[in-house]
N, C-alpha and C positions, 0 to 999 in steps of 0.2 A: 548227528542222528545216531542213536544207539542201535547196534545190530545184534547184540547178545546180552545175556544176563551177566556174564563176566564183566562186560563193559559197564553195566549199570552198577554192579557191586563195587567195582573199582572207583567209580565216580562218587558213590555214597561214602566210601571209606575216606576219600581224599577231601571231603567237605569238612571244614574245621568246625562248622556250626552243627554239632551233633543234636539230632532230634530226640526228644524224650518219648519213649514208647511204653504205653500202659499195657502190662501183661495182666489180663483180667481173669483171675482164678489161678494164682501162682502157687497153690499149696499142694501140688503134686509134682512128681519128678519130671515128667515130660515138659511141663511149663517152665520149671527152673532151668532145665537143659536148654530150652530155647533162649531164655534170658542170658544164660552163660555164653551161648554161641554169639548172641548179638554183641555182648561186651568183648568177647575174645576176638571177634572179627572187626572190632572197632567201627561198627556200623551205626550205633546209636547208644542211648543211655536208657536202660530198662527201669521202669518203676513198677514194683510188684504189689498187686492188690489181692488180699485174701486173709486167711488165718495166719496172723503174724508168727505164732509159736510154731506152727507146722512149716511155714516158709523158712524160718531161721534154722530149723533142724535140717531141712533139705539143702540149705546154703553152706553148711559146714564142709570145709575142705575145698570149696570152689573159690574162684577168683572174686566172687561177689560177697563172700562172707564178711560181714561188718563193713561192706563197701557198696551198698545199694540202698535206695529208698524203698522201704516196705510200708504199705498203708494197711493197717489192720481193719478187717471187716468181719462182721459177725456171721454172715451167711452169704449165699450166692446172690440174692437180690440186692443186699447192701453192697456187695462187691461190684456188681454191674452199675448201680446208680452212683456209687462213689467215683468210679473210674470215669463215667460220663460227666460228672461234676467237674472233675479235673480237666477233662477235654474242653468243656464249655468255658471254663475259666482260663484256658490256654496254659495250664500247668503241664499238660502233655500234648504232643503233636499228632499222635496217631494211636490207634487202639488195636492190640493183638489179642484175640480170644485165646484164653488159656483153657482151663478145665470147666468153665461154666457152660451152661446150655446156651446154644445159639439163640433160641427163642427168648431167653431171659435177657441176654445182652441187647438184642434188637428191640425188645420192649422198652428198655431204658433209653436207647437211642431215639426211639420214636415218641417218647413222652412229650407232652405239650409244654410243660414248664422246664426251662433250662435244658431242653433236649438238643439233639444234634442234627435233626433233619434239615437239609438245606436245599432240597430240590423236590419237585413233585414225585420223582421216582428215585428209589434207591436200587441200584443194580450191581451185578457182579461183572467185572471186566477181567477176563483171562488173557494173559499175554504169553505166547510161546514162540520158541525159535522154530522157524519154518523147516519141517523135516525134509522138504524137497530141495531146499537150497544146498548146493554142494560146496563150492569153494568160497562163495560170498554169503555169509550169514545174513539173515534178516529176521525181524520180529513181526508177528502177526497177532492181532487182537481178536477176541471173540466175546460176544455178549448176546444173551445172558444164559448161562448154563447152570445157574445156582439159586436164583431167587424168584424170578418172574415166570410163572407157569405158561401163560399164553398172552403175550403182550399185544395190545391193540395198536392202532396207528399212532396215536399221540404218545403212548408209552414208548414205542420204537423210536420216535423222534427224540424223546428225553434220553433214552439209552444211547442214542447216537451222540448227543451232546456230551454225555459223560465219557464215552469211549474216546471221542476226539480230544477232550481235555487231557486224558491220560496220555494219548499219543503226542499231543503238543509238548508235554513234559519230557517225552522221549526224543524230542527233537524233530518231529514230523510237522512241517509248516502247514501242509495241506494234505492230510491223510486221504487215502482212497477207501471209501466205505461202500461195501457191497451188501445188498439185501438178498439173503439166500432163500431159495425155494427149490422145488423139484424141477422146474422148467424155466425157460427164458422168456416165454410169452405170457401175457396177462390172460388169466383164465377166470371166469366168474365162479368157477368151482373151487378155486384155490385162493383163500383169503390173503396169504402172504404175497401173492403176485399182485393183487389189487393194492395192498398197502405200499409195496415197493414202488409201483407205478405212481401212486399219489404223492409219495415223498419226492420222487424224481421230478414230477410236475411242479410241486411247490418250490423246489430248489431252482428250477429253470425260470419260474415266474418271480424270483427274488423274494419269496416269502420266508426263506430260511437263511437269510444273509448272515445271521449271527454264528452259523456253523460254517467255519472256513474249511471245507472239505469237499471232495468229489462224492456225490451221493447218487448211486446208480443201482438199478435192479428192475425186475427180478433177474436173478442169475442162479442156475444150477451151480453147485460148488466147484465142479471141475473147471468151469470157464474162468474162474478167478484165482485158481491156485496152480493151474497147469497151462503154460503157454502153448503146448502142443494141442490140448483139447480146445483152447480158444481159437487157434488157427484153423483146426479142422471144422469147427462149427461156424467159422466166419465172424467171430466176435472182434470187431474193430473198435477198441475202446482203451482208454488209459488203464482200465481195470483188468484187461486181459492177462490172465496168468499171474497177477501180482497185486491183488487187493491187500490193503493194510489191515482193515477191520472188517470182520464178518458179523453182520447182525442176523442172528438166527431166528427162525419163525416161532420156535417154542422152546421150552426148557429141556424137553427130551433130546431134541437134535443138538442143542448147545452142550448139554451134559455129555452125550455120547461122543461128539466130536472132540471135546476137550480131553476125555479119558482115552480116546484112541491116540491122540497126539502124545499123551503122557506115557501110556503103558505099551502100546504097540510100536509107536515111533520113537519112544524114549527121548522126546523133545523136552529140553529144559523149559520150565514154565513157572509162572507165579501169577497170583491174582489179587485184586483189590476191590473192595466194595466202595462204590462212589455214591455221591448224593448226600452225604453227611458233611458236617463242617470240618471233620478230619477224616483221613482215610481209615477204613476199618478192615482188618485182616482176619478172616475166618478160615484158617487152614484146615484141611481134611485130616482126620485121624490117621489116614493111610499115607499122608505125605511124608517123604523122607526129609532128612535134615537140610539137604541142599534146596529142595523145593520150598521149604519154610523160609530159608534165608533169601531165596529169590523173591518171595512175596514181601518179606520185610523190606528188602532193598527197593522194590517197586513202590511200596507204600511210602517209604521215606522220600523217594524221589518226587512223588506226587504231592507230598506235604511241604516241600521246600518252596 
């Protein structure tokens, strides 16, 4: 079981079967820098998509000069569609967004012919190192803070499937999934509590046997991240103070919690978009180099 991003990166580096990573929109410095870091860290093999002339200019003086595959594309739309073609044909193993617009890349992924959609729901899974863990590091997952504004019951179940698959790759045999709300009791006025209770019931009735995980809720977040809070509130559960995956009620709460973990708590993190035939990495413009490498390592691990 992985407990930190350093462990994930080390495992990816040691894997002799290097995955090919499509850098979609590689004709700006920031994208080339990411590709150089990937090669320099011996994490994978970048394949660069975009304006060949501009890319080759940017590659001069780097370790990738005359030593990397460059796929010439006439514009951003062509760049996105060509990269998706490569992924559909298994010529690349994961996709890293470079300087193209996210909407353009997702449109290519969602296309009907030769597209990459592999699940009813495509969602973002953020993984971060628990800021409350002191001597013994551990990883926590969060979904969804980036793509799905207000997930309904069935969407939350698909989000759960995706997050559990990611955590299976991280070595968690049976992850503990908590459905987060503002309270622990079911309230007809709070939809997230109703959804959580329904998922818990379906699991207990054997209707979600394909998801090998503990599924419990509703929980206020303090109950599943703080042993002290769980004890004070009388929470007697495997989830008390140590949930592995947090399924958030809406995009606002997921986005805010993820950024608090990153900026206020300085927690190492990375995220991957799941539900496509290959992992998709859409890093934030504000992400530092280490966070981008964390996401690449997480994406590679889930693609192996």
